[in-house]
C-alpha positions, -999 to 999 in steps of 0.1 A, spaced: -514 385 36 -522 363 62 -547 334 61 -567 319 89 -566 279 95 -587 260 114 -577 245 147 -575 209 157 -591 215 188 -628 210 188 -651 241 190 -619 263 188 -608 286 161 -572 298 161 -559 322 137 -523 310 126 -503 334 103 -487 318 76 -471 344 52 -475 334 17 -438 345 10 -428 319 34 -450 288 18 -435 300 -16 -397 300 -2 -404 263 13 -420 251 -17 -387 265 -39 -364 246 -9 -382 213 -14 -380 214 -50 -345 225 -56 -322 204 -77 -290 223 -68 -292 245 -98 -286 284 -88 -319 302 -89 -324 328 -116 -336 362 -113 -354 358 -147 -390 345 -145 -395 313 -165 -358 306 -170 -350 268 -172 -319 254 -160 -290 248 -185 -290 216 -202 -257 200 -221 -265 182 -252 -229 178 -265 -208 147 -265 -184 156 -235 -200 169 -200 -180 199 -192 -156 191 -167 -163 154 -166 -146 123 -180 -136 125 -217 -156 104 -244 -142 77 -262 -140 102 -295 -125 132 -275 -103 111 -251 -72 132 -259 -92 164 -247 -91 154 -211 -57 136 -212 -37 162 -231 -14 157 -260 -12 122 -272 -5 99 -303 -29 86 -329 -36 56 -350 -61 58 -380 -75 23 -385 -81 7 -419 -90 -27 -431 -76 -49 -457 -92 -30 -485 -75 2 -474 -107 18 -461 -106 38 -429 -127 22 -404 -117 40 -371 -94 56 -349 -76 50 -319 -57 77 -295 -32 70 -269 -28 98 -241 -11 96 -207 -32 102 -176 -19 105 -142 10 76 -146 -8 54 -171 -16 54 -210 -53 59 -217 -65 40 -250 -95 56 -267 -107 37 -298 -138 40 -321 -147 15 -351 -172 9 -376 -179 -16 -403 -166 -47 -383 -186 -80 -374 -205 -79 -344 -189 -94 -312 -158 -94 -294 -123 -87 -311 -89 -90 -298 -70 -58 -295 -33 -57 -294 -1 -34 -300 19 -52 -326 57 -49 -330 60 -30 -363 48 3 -376 36 -10 -408 2 -19 -421 4 -41 -450 -23 -64 -463 -14 -95 -481 24 -94 -466 46 -118 -448 54 -122 -413 90 -111 -403 95 -146 -397 87 -156 -429 57 -182 -441 26 -176 -462 12 -140 -468 -18 -127 -450 -35 -92 -440 -10 -68 -418 15 -100 -411 42 -76 -416 32 -57 -383 47 -87 -364 36 -105 -333 25 -88 -300 47 -60 -288 68 -62 -257 80 -30 -240 115 -28 -233 126 -51 -204 91 -68 -203 88 -106 -206 59 -132 -200 21 -131 -206 0 -112 -208 23 -92 -233 28 -55 -232 8 -48 -261 -23 -69 -249 -51 -48 -246 -89 -50 -234 -110 -69 -259 -134 -45 -279 -168 -53 -283 -187 -43 -317 -224 -39 -317 -250 -52 -340 -246 -22 -362 -209 -30 -367 -196 -1 -346 -179 -2 -314 -162 21 -287 -136 14 -263 -120 33 -233 -97 15 -213 -61 20 -196 -29 2 -193 1 8 -171 24 -21 -193 41 9 -212 43 47 -218 40 70 -248 77 72 -252 81 34 -252 51 30 -277 63 54 -302 101 44 -301 119 18 -318 108 28 -351 70 28 -338 44 3 -336 9 -6 -350 -23 -14 -333 -46 -43 -349 -78 -55 -345 -85 -94 -350 -114 -114 -363 -120 -133 -329 -123 -129 -292 -90 -132 -274 -88 -159 -250 -58 -142 -231 -42 -175 -233 -67 -188 -207 -63 -227 -212 -67 -246 -182 -39 -271 -177 -64 -298 -175 -68 -300 -215 -43 -322 -231 -27 -312 -265 -11 -339 -291 21 -353 -277 14 -339 -245 28 -306 -255 25 -278 -227 -7 -257 -226 -14 -229 -234 4 -235 -265 27 -214 -285 1 -202 -309 -24 -192 -279 5 -174 -260 14 -158 -294 -19 -144 -306 -48 -153 -279 -65 -173 -305 -77 -141 -318 -76 -152 -354 -71 -133 -385 -61 -94 -385 -93 -75 -398 -81 -38 -390 -47 -20 -384 -33 13 -378 2 28 -375 6 45 -342 24 81 -347 
């Protein structure tokens, strides 16, 4: 049905034909959100409420779904309680690390791959010394042929929220999955403190003018005690 419209010219009326269907179509076009139009009246667009968006990036918990086959480490605290999971997968030439934890102190925590595939509380380090939690896992792992710092096993620090839970999705090109699972395997360890990544300015002076960063910083990043460990397999 056509409707008359008043002209903007004073004293004159002009009938303008404006089809109702055209107005409706214009309104639909202006409000379109790229969803395909439905032929069923009242149909709402589909809404995805799951953890992973279909076809989108993998979430932390499901990182292996987007990347394919991977290896896993079940993290435990010194008391033997399960506190999280780490999943390692290869994605486009690098390794993706997806980690979830709970029950840890809020704040930043150093996160590293360690030499040995053991997670023994109250154990002694391979070099000997006093026992401590997960010390038998050895120091930071170096992939075959790699030297210097950061070590191959140095990963992005984990930030734990106020509720004690944390999630991390990061990548590294310092090793591949074959290296990670070779040599008898390795472990992943969460430390009590933040990792400084051996970042001690040379302006600081150590006793006896020892070089900086010192050996402890280079070995551990000053990340402190080991509060969680998982064997990678």
